[in-house]
N, C-alpha and C positions, 0 to 999 in steps of 0.2 A: 448744563446742569446747574441747578441752584446750589449755592454754597450754604451750609448750615450757619446760622447766626447765633444760635443759643437762645433765641427768643421764642416764646410761645406764639404759634401762628394766630393771627387775628381772625375773629369771626366775620362772617359776611356783613352783619349789621355794623360792626366797628369800621370795616372798610367803607361801607356805604356812607356812614355818618361823616367820615373824613374826606370823602371824594365827591359826593353828590350834593349840589346845592339844594337846600330845603328837602332833605331826605324823607321827612314825615309827610310830605304833600302827596305821596303816592301810597297805593295799597300794597301791603305785603301779606300774603296768606300765612296762616299759622302752619305748623308742621302737620297737624291733623288734616287741614285743608289740602296741603300739598300731597299727602299720602292718598287722600280720597280721590284727588284729581288723577293721580298716577294709576289708581285702580279703575278709573273710568267715570267717576262721579263728576258732574258739572254743576258749578255754583250758578244759580240763576241771578240775573240782575233784578232790581226791584220791580221793573216793568214786567219782566218774565214771571216773577213770583206772583204778581197781582193777576196776570192772565192765567197762570196755573190754578190759582184759587178760584177764579171765575169759572173755568172749564170744569174743575172738580165739582163745584157746587151745581153747575148745570147738569152734569152727568148723574150726580147723586139724586137730584130732585126730579129727574126725568121719569122715574118709575120703571126703567128698563132693568131686566135681570142680566147684568153684564159683569159678573165677578172676575172674569178672566180678561177684561179689557183694561189697558193702561194707556197713558199718553205721555208725550214729551213735548216740551216747549223749546223752540229755538227762535228767539226774537218774537215775531208774531206768527210763526208757522207752528201748527199743531200736528203732531204725528200720532195717530191712533194705532195701537198694536194689540194683539191678542186674538181670542177666539170667541165666537158666538155659535149658538146651535140653530139659528134661524136666519136665512138670508134677508128677510125683511127688516132686520135690525140694522143692517149696514147703512142704508140711506138715512135712517132715523138718527144714527150716531152723527153723521156728517151734518144733518140739519140742526141738531142740538148745538154742535160746536160752531156752526156758521152763525147762529143767532147770538153768540157770546160777543159782547162789545170788545173791540180791539183784536179779535182773532182774524188772522190773515189767511194764508194758504192752509189747506187741510190735506194731509197725506194719510189716506186710510189704508193701513196694512193689516186690518182685521180680516181673519179668514173664517169661513164657515166650516164648522166641524160638528155634525149632528151627534157625535159621540160624547160631547161635553156635558 
């Protein structure tokens, strides 16, 4: 068991600065980013953010009525999720994403629900 020293415990940053060579050469997330990651949010790399923007633009400009379709980016993989009311939209979604530069694998998890 640790013995009390009467000193205030040092913060993570103070310990890192004193023990890690060049501590500022690495990325340390903010507390808000740590909290968001704990809740399931994933921070995209710059390449992923660029691909996300390209896919969003392509879907938006497609003219399809797909308000309940969303997508996620993981490196170059695009995962489509949501619902559509017409089964003919499913291959169109994949073709739109396939035409986006830098898009790799496409996982289409969109379901057909005529009640939407």
